[in-house]
C-alpha positions in Angstrom: 150.2 145.0 44.4 147.0 144.4 42.3 148.2 140.9 41.0 149.1 139.7 44.7 145.6 140.8 46.0 143.9 139.0 43.2 145.9 135.7 43.9 145.0 136.1 47.6 141.2 136.3 46.7 141.4 133.2 44.5 143.2 131.2 47.3 140.2 132.3 49.8 137.4 131.3 47.4 139.1 128.0 46.6 139.3 127.2 50.4 135.7 128.3 51.0 134.5 126.1 48.1 136.4 123.2 49.5 134.9 123.4 52.9 131.3 123.6 51.3 132.0 120.5 49.3 133.3 118.7 52.3 130.4 119.8 54.4 127.9 118.5 51.8 129.5 115.2 51.6 128.7 114.5 55.3 125.2 115.9 55.3 122.1 114.1 53.7 119.7 116.8 52.3 115.8 116.1 52.5 114.5 115.0 49.3 111.6 116.6 47.3 108.3 115.1 48.8 106.6 112.6 46.8 103.2 113.9 45.3 100.5 111.9 46.5 98.2 110.2 44.1 94.6 111.8 44.5 92.0 108.8 44.6 88.3 109.1 43.6 85.7 106.5 44.7 82.0 106.0 43.6 80.5 104.4 46.7 83.1 101.8 47.3 84.7 101.4 43.9 87.8 103.3 43.0 87.7 105.0 39.8 90.6 104.5 37.4 92.1 107.3 35.4 94.5 105.9 32.8 95.2 108.8 30.6 93.7 111.9 32.8 94.4 112.0 36.6 92.5 114.1 38.9 94.5 116.9 40.4 94.2 119.7 43.0 94.6 123.3 41.5 96.3 126.4 42.9 93.0 127.3 44.7 93.0 123.9 46.6 90.0 122.5 44.5 89.9 119.0 43.4 89.6 118.9 39.5 88.5 115.7 37.9 88.2 114.8 34.1 84.2 115.1 33.8 83.8 112.4 31.2 85.3 109.6 33.5 83.5 110.8 36.7 80.1 111.4 34.7 80.1 107.9 33.1 80.8 106.3 36.3 77.3 106.8 37.4 75.6 106.4 34.0 75.7 110.1 32.6 76.2 110.8 29.0 78.7 113.5 28.0 78.6 115.4 24.7 81.2 117.9 23.5 80.2 120.4 20.7 83.4 121.4 19.0 81.6 124.3 17.1 80.3 125.9 20.3 82.9 124.7 22.4 80.2 123.3 24.9 80.0 120.5 27.1 76.5 119.0 27.9 76.1 116.2 30.4 72.8 114.4 30.8 71.4 112.0 33.4 67.9 110.9 34.0 65.9 114.3 33.6 68.8 116.6 34.5 71.2 118.2 31.9 74.0 120.4 32.8 75.9 122.7 30.2 78.9 124.7 30.5 81.4 126.6 28.3 85.0 126.1 29.4 86.2 129.2 27.4 83.4 131.4 28.9 84.5 134.4 30.9 82.3 133.5 34.0 82.8 130.4 35.9 79.2 129.1 35.7 77.2 126.2 34.5 73.5 125.8 33.6 71.6 123.1 35.4 68.1 122.1 33.7 65.3 119.8 34.6 64.2 118.3 31.3 60.9 117.2 32.4 59.8 120.3 34.1 61.8 122.9 32.4 63.2 124.3 35.6 66.6 125.7 35.4 69.2 127.4 37.4 72.7 128.9 36.9 75.2 127.5 39.5 78.5 129.6 40.3 81.7 127.4 40.1 84.4 128.0 42.8 86.9 127.2 39.9 86.8 127.7 36.3 86.8 124.6 34.0 90.0 123.8 32.1 91.2 121.8 29.2 94.3 120.0 29.9 95.6 117.3 27.2 92.4 117.4 25.4 90.4 116.4 28.4 87.9 118.8 30.2 88.3 119.1 33.9 85.5 120.4 36.4 85.5 120.8 40.2 84.2 117.3 41.4 81.6 118.9 43.7 80.1 120.9 40.8 79.4 117.9 38.6 78.3 115.4 41.4 76.1 117.9 43.3 74.4 119.0 40.2 73.0 115.6 39.7 72.0 115.3 43.5 74.7 113.3 44.7 76.7 113.9 48.0 80.5 114.2 48.1 83.0 113.6 50.8 86.7 114.5 51.2 89.1 112.5 53.1 92.2 114.4 54.0 93.9 111.5 55.8 93.2 109.1 52.9 93.7 111.8 50.4 90.6 110.6 48.5 87.1 111.8 47.3 84.0 109.8 47.7 80.8 110.3 45.9 77.7 108.7 47.4 75.0 107.6 44.8 73.0 105.7 47.2 71.0 108.7 48.6 70.3 111.1 45.7 69.0 114.6 46.8 66.5 116.6 44.8 68.3 118.8 42.4 65.7 121.4 42.5 63.5 122.7 45.2 60.2 120.9 45.6 57.0 123.0 46.8 53.7 121.3 46.8 51.7 124.4 46.4 51.4 124.0 42.6 52.0 121.2 39.9 55.7 120.7 39.6 56.0 121.7 35.9 54.7 125.3 36.3 56.8 127.0 38.9 60.3 127.5 39.9 61.7 128.0 43.3 63.2 131.4 44.2 66.6 129.5 45.2 67.1 129.0 41.4 67.3 132.6 40.9 70.2 132.8 43.5 68.3 135.3 45.5 65.3 135.5 48.1 61.9 137.1 48.0 63.0 140.2 49.6 65.6 141.0 46.7 63.7 139.2 43.8 62.4 142.5 42.4 65.5 144.3 42.4 67.2 141.1 41.0 64.6 140.9 38.0 63.8 144.7 37.4 65.3 146.5 34.5 67.1 149.8 35.5 65.2 151.8 32.9 61.5 151.3 33.8 59.6 154.4 32.8 56.0 153.3 33.2 53.8 154.5 36.0 51.2 152.1 37.0 47.5 153.3 37.2 45.2 151.8 39.6 43.3 150.0 36.9 46.5 148.5 35.5 47.3 147.4 39.0 43.9 145.6 39.3 44.0 144.1 35.9 47.5 142.6 36.5 46.5 141.2 39.8 43.3 139.6 38.3 45.4 138.1 35.6 47.7 136.5 38.1 45.2 135.4 40.5 43.2 133.5 37.7 46.1 131.8 36.1 47.3 130.7 39.6 43.8 129.6 40.8 42.0 128.4 37.8 44.6 127.2 35.5 47.6 125.5 37.4 46.2 125.4 41.1 42.8 124.1 41.8 42.4 120.6 40.6 40.1 117.7 41.4 41.1 114.2 40.0 37.8 112.7 41.0 36.0 114.6 38.2 36.2 114.5 34.5 38.4 117.0 32.7 35.9 119.3 30.9 37.4 122.7 29.8 35.3 125.6 29.5 37.1 126.9 26.7 38.5 123.9 24.7 40.2 126.1 21.9 41.9 128.6 24.4 45.8 128.6 24.4 45.8 127.7 28.2 43.7 124.6 28.0 46.6 122.2 27.0 48.3 123.4 30.3 45.1 122.9 32.4 44.9 119.3 30.9 48.5 118.4 31.8 48.0 119.7 35.4 44.9 117.5 35.5 46.7 114.5 34.3 49.2 115.0 36.8 46.5 115.2 39.5 45.1 112.0 38.3 48.4 110.3 38.4 48.7 111.1 42.1 45.2 111.2 43.2 45.2 114.7 44.0 42.4 117.1 45.0 44.0 120.5 45.7 42.5 123.7 46.6 44.5 127.0 46.4 44.0 130.8 47.2 46.4 133.6 45.7 46.3 136.2 48.2 47.8 139.7 47.0 47.0 143.5 46.9 47.1 145.9 43.9 50.2 147.5 45.6 52.1 144.1 45.2 52.2 144.7 41.5 55.4 146.3 39.9 56.7 146.6 36.3 59.8 144.8 35.7 60.5 146.0 32.0 59.4 148.4 29.4 59.3 147.9 25.7 62.8 149.4 24.6 63.0 152.7 22.4 59.1 152.5 21.7 56.2 154.0 23.6 54.2 150.8 24.0 54.0 150.6 27.8 55.1 147.9 30.1 56.6 144.6 28.7 56.9 142.7 32.0 55.1 142.9 35.3 55.4 141.0 38.5 52.8 140.3 41.4 54.1 139.3 44.8 51.7 137.6 47.2 51.0 134.6 49.3 49.8 131.2 48.2 47.3 129.3 50.6 46.9 125.5 49.6 45.4 122.4 51.1 45.3 118.8 49.7 42.0 117.2 50.4 43.4 114.0 48.8 46.9 112.9 47.5 48.6 109.5 47.2 51.0 108.2 49.9 53.8 108.3 47.3 53.3 111.8 46.5 53.0 112.9 50.2 56.2 111.0 51.0 58.3 113.3 48.6 58.0 116.0 51.2 59.3 113.9 54.0 56.4 114.0 56.4 55.9 117.7 56.1 52.6 117.6 54.1 49.6 116.1 55.5 46.1 115.9 54.0 43.4 118.2 55.2 45.8 120.8 56.5 46.1 124.4 55.1 49.7 125.7 54.3 51.2 128.9 53.2 54.1 130.0 51.0 55.4 133.0 49.2 54.6 133.3 45.6 55.5 135.7 42.7 53.9 135.8 39.4 55.7 137.3 36.2 53.5 138.3 33.5 54.7 138.8 29.8 52.6 141.8 28.5 52.9 141.5 24.9 49.9 143.0 23.4 49.5 140.6 20.4 49.9 137.4 22.4 48.4 135.7 25.5 51.4 134.4 27.3 50.8 132.4 30.5 53.0 133.4 33.7 56.1 132.3 35.0 55.2 131.4 38.7 58.1 131.4 41.4 57.6 129.9 44.8 59.5 130.0 48.0 61.7 127.3 49.0 59.6 126.5 52.1 56.0 126.1 53.3 54.5 126.3 56.5 51.3 125.3 58.2 48.6 127.9 58.8 47.6 127.8 62.5 
């Protein structure tokens, strides 16, 4: 009985198999779609990738071999095998990142002004076939270039004809001696919580507040703010550590024919401690003074004014938010780190 049942099942399977084969022979199955080749253009010129092709990763981000795309617009790429660090330099901008680092970030630095910012990457750098890949927007926009994606043509276009500023420019102070708040990936309302250590123990006295406020005001107004290129540079304290800074600001003013007047406006209540000295009772290590900077350009060259797209005029007072970080090391006089807002507005 079991033998007959087994033979019957075998016959059924054979019949089904024959039907399937016959059906398949009369049907044309859809072939696997051909992968489209991603194209990358710099202006109107298509880049060639002979040994390392760009690709779209699982997150939908276009990844490009950094050396090919960086060198296409003149940037230099350096690989440090010991630190496993990539450095890309073009003009005065330098970017660095570690492909193996746990966070997907890169550091962008202005070599001339020492401004820097950390940029969050939307896809982690990867190494494939001995080539380092990065999201195409990250590397091109870090140097101020605009990037466009054409879905229909399946191509990326980098526009190098209209380069944008990599760092915010605020005319309130000399470029070298401030950073914009956007470089800190926050805004002024959240600046103190963003910078403050969670273990601050110092309670400020009224005298401490007045002292730090005076120091911030003196630094902004008398060292890096007020300049007059029509007069000779004659420092009151030639051997003071801040004199070289004043001379550099003055030389910049001469270069741009600048006569600038500034006012640092703040209140003792705008002073806060950011950090204490760890584990020892030495008082505060770092303080910050929040305030407002009012400034006017009595004179400036047309070339300098053109940097601000017609938003800055001579003889008009403007206002911007400002913060001054003070290093409070008792054995050294350290100049402040100034942070300005991304914008400025006319005082009516």
